[in-house]
N, C-alpha and C positions, 0 to 999 in steps of 0.2 A: 509321562506318568505323573499321576498325581502327588501333590507335594502335600503329605497329610498333615504335619506341621503346621502348613501354611494355612491348610484349610480351617485347622483346628483355632490358629490366632486371630482369624477373621471371625468365628462364632465367638471366641470367647470375649474378643475386642467388643463386639457388639453387646454382649452381654454386660460387659463392666460400662459400657456406655449408657446401657438403659439404667444401670444403679446409678453411675451419676446424677443422671437427669431427674431420675425419681427422688433424689434425695434432695437436690435443688428443688424441684417443685412439689414435694410432699405428696405426691401419686404414688399409687401402689406400683411397684417394679414390674409384676405380672402385666398391667395395661401398659406400661411405656415400652417393654419387651416386643408385644405385638406391634407398638405404632414403629418400634425401631424397624421390625421386620417387615412392615408396610412399605416405610420410606427407603429401606435399603433395599429392597426387594424392586421397587421400580425405579431407582435411581443408578444399581451396581448391578451384575449377576453375580449373584451369590450360589458359590458352588453347594449343592446339597448330596454327599455321598449317601451309600445304604447306612452307613455307620453314623451319620448323622440323625437319618429318621430312626435309627434303634436306639439311639440314647433320646431323642424326642419320644419316643413310646415309652421308655422305662419312666421318664419323668412324669410323663401323664398317671401310670400307673403308680408310681412310688406316691405324689400327690394323693390319689385319690384314695389309697390306702392309710395315709395318715391323717385324712379325714374321716374315714371309720373309726380308726384310734382314737380320736380326738372326741367323738359321742360319747355323752355320758348317758348310759342304759339305763339309770334310775330315770334322768328326765326324759328320755324317749318312752319309756313306758308310761310314764305320767301324762305325757304329750301325744300319746301315740294316735289318737283320733284325729287332733288338728293338723298332726305331721303327714298323715294319710291326706285328707282334705287338702291340704295347701299342694301338697306335692301333685295330688291326681288334677286339681283345677288348673295349676301350673302348666300341666302338659296340656288337658284338654281344649281349654279356651282357646290359648294361641292357635293350637293345632286346627281347630275348625275356624277361627279366624282366617288364618293364612290360607288355606285350602280354600277356601269360600271365594276369598276376595281374588286369588291367582285364577278360579276356574269362572267367576262369575263378571268379575271386574277387567282381570287382564286377557281373559279369552283363554287361558292355556288347557290342555286335555285333561281328563281325568287322573290320569297316573301323576302327570307332573305337577299337578297341583295338590296331590297327597303326599308327593315329595316336598315339596315347600311347606306345606304344612308341619311335616315331620320336623324337617331341619329348623325352620323357625322356632318349635315348641323345645327344643332339644336345651339342656341345660348342663354346661361344663362345670362339674364337681370341682375339677383341678382348678380352674382359673377361680369360681366362688372362694376356694379353700385359702389360694394364695392369698387373695386379698384380705381376709379374713384375719388371717394369721398376722399381717401386717398391724392390721388396725386393734387385734386382740379381741376380734369380736367374736371368736371361736371357742373363748374361754367361757362365754355369757351362753345364758339359758335361752336367749333368741338364736344364738348364733349357731348351735348344736342344732335345734330344730330347722333352722333355714339348711343346713347341711345336710341332713336327713330327709328332708323335704324335695333337696335338689336330686337326690338319689332316686326317690319314687318317680320324679319327671322323666329322670333318664331311664328309667325302667320300662316307662310309659312309652318311650321314643323306641327303645328297642323293642317291645312287643308289638308296638305298630308295624315296624319295618319288616319283622317275622310274619305278622299274621296277613298283612296285606301284600308283600312282593316275595319274600323270600320263604314262606313257609317253615314248618319244625319236620326236618328229618331224623335218621336215626342218631346221628352227628349231635344236634341238638338235644336229643334225649342223654345219649351217654355223657353230654357235657352238665346237664342239669343234675343228673343221677352222682357223676364224680365231685362235682363242686359241693351238694349237699353232705356226701361223706366225710369229703374232707374238711368242713364247716363244724362237723359234728364231733369229729377226734380232736380238732386243732388247738381248743383253747387247752385240755388237758395235757397234752403231748407237748405243746409248746412252754408250757410252765415246768416240764421236768427236764426240757431239754434247757432252756434257761438257768435252772439250778444247777445242771449237771454241765453245762460247757460256758457258764456264761462270765461275763466279767474277765475276759482275756483279750491278750493285746492283738491276736489276731481277728478279732470281731467275730467269732461264729456265729453270733445271734442276728448279725445283720446279713450275712451270707445263709444262714438258714432262712431267714424271711425273704430274701430275694429268689431263693430257690422256691419256695412256695408260689411268689409270685408269679414268677416267670413259668412254672408248671400249669398254675391255673390258666394264666393267659395264654399258653400253648392249646390248652383244650378248647379254650373261647374263639382262639382264631380259626381251628380245626372245624368248630361248630358255626363259624360265620358271625359270631357276636363279637362283644369287645371286650378286651382284657381288664377294663377298668371296672367292668361289674363284680366280677368274682373278687376282685383288688379291695374294692370298698365294704363287701361281705366279711372278708379276711379281716380286715381293720375293724369291721364291728364286734364281731365274734371276739376279737382280742382286744378290745376296748378295756376290760376290766383288768386283764394281764397286765397293759400297759402301764395302768394308773400308778403301780407299785414303782416302774421302770422310766420316770419321765425323761430322766439322762440317754435311756438308749433311743427314745423317741425324738428327741433332741439331736443327738447325732444325726439320725436318720434323713431329719429335716433338714440339717447343714449339708449333708451330701447332695441331697434334693435340689435343695435352693442354689447352691453353688454349682455345680456340674452336669444337673440333668433338665431342671425345668426350663432353663433359659434356652436351650434347643427347642423345647416343646413350644413354647409362646413366641420364639423369634420365628419359628418355621411355620407356625399357625399365620403368622403376619405376611409370612412370603407368597401366601396364596391370594391376597387382595390384588387386584389389579387396577390401579387408578386410571390406568389408559383406557378403559372399556369404553364401549361404544355409548353414547348418551341415552339410547333407550335401555340399555343396561343398566346405566347410572340412575335412572329414576326408579326400576326395579329395586337397586340396592337401598334407594332413599325410603322407598316404602317397606324393605324389609327392616331397617332402623327403626323407622316409626312403629311398625307392629312390635319390635323387639322392646322400645321403650313403653309401650302399652303392657307388655307382658310384665316389665317391670313394676308398673303401678298393680297389675292383679296380684303380685307376691305382697306389695306392701299391706294391699287392703285385705286380703285372707288373714295375713298376720294380725292386724290389727283385730278384725273381727274375731277371731281364733283367741284373743286376750294375751297375746304376745309382747 
């Protein structure tokens, strides 16, 4: 029988180790947690029960929601064209480049090449936001535009997967309709809820937000989409509400960084196998080079947009 406390101690111990290394080296804890997951997963057998997977998923959703909350809607309106351009090109160019390389240079079949293109064009809003929070860049105009552009790139990834492979069924239509309806009424209802039930020891505000995020995530899961997409949109429509409730955002950020996101980032590192075959290592190196090129695309577009 699994000793749940022992498993939890292992994961929290890895998170603590990552925090100490991060402080020592001055590197973002999110990146160190991923590296700790890589090393631990290849040296030891790390238990990964279902509750760990659940906490990791909630961590990604919470971080993505907070990324949306930190967006300044006035900056977004003023920089909308630049944001859409950066996000669209940051998805399109790596997608086309990686897919073309996999098809013509590596000799993969068309479906595998398209999967490679989509995978290497994806952006993790959670990772970007975690790094920006530690550096303080999330408070700057540039950081807010980058976060919004990351979401546009993610949206392109999901759209590509749906159009090329999954298709849009009735579940997706229901998901889009329900999400749109929720986002319309969410700001006004949330303000009323916070005025009526806020500032209590039992933290009804945080429970309410988690209920909304989990509900939207459930709809996304049924539709075959990702729970982080409606989470970001929910954060975006509540950004103005949270401007006067910075303490609430801080409490939610504390819970996320303390107990949720370490599971997400460490688990991401567990998927990396250092002992892969040499041929696969070459492919990984190529993927890293493509990702580095993608990073330069982000910077170049930002400079040309005057950011």
